[in-house]
C-alpha positions as CSV (number, residue, x, y, z in Angstrom):
1,M,-35.0,50.5,-94.9
2,T,-33.7,47.2,-96.2
3,V,-33.9,44.0,-94.2
4,F,-32.4,40.7,-95.0
5,R,-34.1,37.5,-93.9
6,V,-32.7,34.0,-94.2
7,G,-35.2,31.6,-95.6
8,A,-35.6,27.9,-94.8
9,A,-33.3,26.9,-97.6
10,G,-30.5,29.1,-96.2
11,I,-31.0,31.7,-98.9
12,A,-30.9,35.4,-97.9
13,V,-34.0,37.3,-99.1
14,M,-33.9,41.1,-99.3
15,L,-37.1,42.8,-98.0
16,S,-37.7,46.5,-98.6
17,A,-40.0,48.6,-96.4
18,A,-41.5,51.7,-97.9
19,P,-40.9,54.9,-96.0
20,A,-43.8,55.9,-93.7
21,A,-45.8,58.8,-95.2
22,A,-46.7,61.6,-92.8
23,D,-50.3,61.6,-91.7
24,R,-52.3,64.4,-92.9
25,I,-54.3,66.4,-90.4
26,S,-57.9,67.3,-91.2
27,N,-58.9,70.8,-90.2
28,P,-62.4,72.3,-89.7
29,I,-61.6,75.7,-91.2
30,A,-60.0,76.7,-94.5
31,L,-58.3,80.1,-94.8
32,F,-58.4,82.1,-98.0
33,S,-57.4,85.4,-99.5
34,G,-59.4,87.1,-102.1
35,L,-58.6,90.0,-104.4
36,D,-61.2,92.4,-105.7
37,K,-59.6,93.5,-109.0
38,I,-61.9,96.6,-109.3
39,T,-61.0,98.1,-105.9
40,G,-57.5,96.5,-105.6
41,V,-58.4,95.4,-102.1
42,T,-57.2,92.0,-100.8
43,T,-59.3,90.4,-98.1
44,S,-58.6,87.4,-95.8
45,F,-61.5,85.2,-94.8
46,E,-62.3,81.8,-93.3
47,A,-64.8,79.2,-94.4
48,K,-65.9,76.2,-92.3
49,I,-65.6,72.9,-94.1
50,G,-68.9,72.1,-95.9
51,E,-70.3,75.6,-95.5
52,E,-70.5,78.4,-98.1
53,H,-68.8,81.8,-97.7
54,A,-69.6,84.7,-99.9
55,F,-66.8,86.8,-101.3
56,G,-68.0,89.5,-103.7
57,G,-70.1,87.8,-106.3
58,L,-68.5,84.4,-105.6
59,I,-69.6,81.6,-103.2
60,V,-66.6,79.6,-101.8
61,K,-67.2,76.2,-100.3
62,P,-64.3,74.0,-99.0
63,F,-65.0,70.3,-98.6
64,V,-61.7,69.4,-96.8
65,C,-58.6,71.2,-95.6
66,Y,-55.5,69.2,-94.9
67,T,-52.2,70.1,-93.3
68,R,-49.2,68.0,-92.1
69,P,-47.5,67.9,-88.7
70,V,-45.2,70.7,-87.9
71,T,-42.3,68.3,-88.0
72,E,-42.9,67.6,-91.7
73,E,-42.5,69.7,-94.8
74,P,-45.5,72.1,-95.2
75,K,-48.2,70.8,-97.5
76,T,-51.6,72.5,-97.1
77,T,-54.4,71.4,-99.5
78,S,-58.1,72.0,-99.8
79,F,-60.8,70.7,-102.2
80,V,-62.9,73.7,-103.1
81,E,-65.9,74.6,-105.2
82,V,-66.5,78.2,-106.3
83,D,-69.7,79.4,-107.8
84,E,-70.4,82.8,-109.3
85,T,-73.8,84.4,-108.6
86,E,-75.2,85.8,-111.8
87,P,-77.5,88.9,-111.8
88,S,-80.5,86.6,-112.5
89,G,-79.7,84.8,-109.2
90,K,-78.6,81.6,-110.9
91,R,-75.2,80.1,-109.9
92,K,-72.5,79.2,-112.4
93,R,-69.6,76.9,-111.3
94,V,-66.3,78.7,-112.0
95,F,-63.9,76.4,-110.1
96,S,-63.9,72.9,-108.7
97,G,-60.6,71.3,-107.6
98,W,-57.7,71.2,-105.2
99,M,-56.0,74.4,-104.0
100,F,-52.4,74.4,-102.6
101,A,-51.4,77.0,-100.1
102,E,-47.7,76.6,-100.8
103,S,-48.3,77.2,-104.6
104,P,-51.2,79.8,-104.7
105,G,-50.8,80.5,-108.4
106,L,-51.1,76.8,-109.3
107,N,-54.9,76.3,-108.7
108,A,-56.3,79.6,-107.7
109,V,-59.6,81.0,-108.9
110,E,-58.9,83.5,-111.6
111,H,-62.1,85.3,-112.4
112,P,-62.5,88.6,-114.4
113,T,-63.4,90.5,-111.2
114,F,-62.1,88.3,-108.3
115,D,-59.2,86.1,-107.5
116,V,-59.4,83.6,-104.6
117,W,-56.6,81.4,-103.2
118,L,-56.0,79.1,-100.2
119,T,-53.6,80.5,-97.5
120,G,-54.0,77.8,-94.8
121,C,-56.1,75.7,-92.6
122,R,-57.0,76.1,-89.0
123,D,-58.3,74.1,-86.1
124,P,-59.4,76.3,-83.2
125,N,-59.3,73.2,-80.8
126,A,-55.7,72.2,-81.6
127,P,-53.1,72.9,-79.0
128,P,-50.9,75.9,-79.7
129,P,-47.4,75.1,-81.0
130,P,-44.6,75.2,-78.5
131,V,-42.8,78.5,-78.3
132,E,-39.1,78.5,-77.6
133,E,-37.8,81.4,-75.4
134,P,-34.4,82.9,-76.1
135,P,-31.8,82.3,-73.5
136,K,-31.5,85.1,-70.9
137,P,-28.3,87.2,-71.0
138,P,-25.9,87.1,-68.1
139,E,-26.9,89.4,-65.2
140,E,-25.1,92.7,-65.0
141,D,-24.5,94.9,-61.9
142,Q,-25.7,98.5,-61.7
143,N,-22.5,99.8,-63.4
144,G,-23.3,97.8,-66.5
145,E,-20.5,95.3,-65.8
146,D,-20.9,91.6,-65.5
147,D,-20.8,90.0,-62.0
148,G,-17.1,88.9,-62.4
149,A,-17.9,85.2,-62.3
150,A,-15.6,83.2,-64.3
151,P,-17.2,81.5,-67.3
152,E,-17.7,77.7,-67.0
153,D,-15.7,75.4,-69.3
């Protein structure tokens, strides 16, 4: 938006306001999918923010999970660390970074045995989104014909 203001000397000054950025929404649960490449089975799972979730030999820990309001373009992101549990019991970091639900191949965990990617975020305490109901068809009589009422203009 551009605004013009006249200064004390009678000179018009152009002011420009930056567009407002959509507020991001912080969610308490990150949603993931994981692929076990040995069995070919894909599994969906949740991990609470700040807590670890085991998937196969991996430990997935999200630190944040952000979404945007439903009125904005979708952008779901999560900062995640993924460790691999070695046979000796030690952990080895295999991923640390941002995952993007709208671009799962961009920053997914690609491991020799397992793949993990972000699919969304969830807040169980958030109100459900509004549901629009389709309009009801005109009523018909028992013979399957309409009631003969003239349509309104």
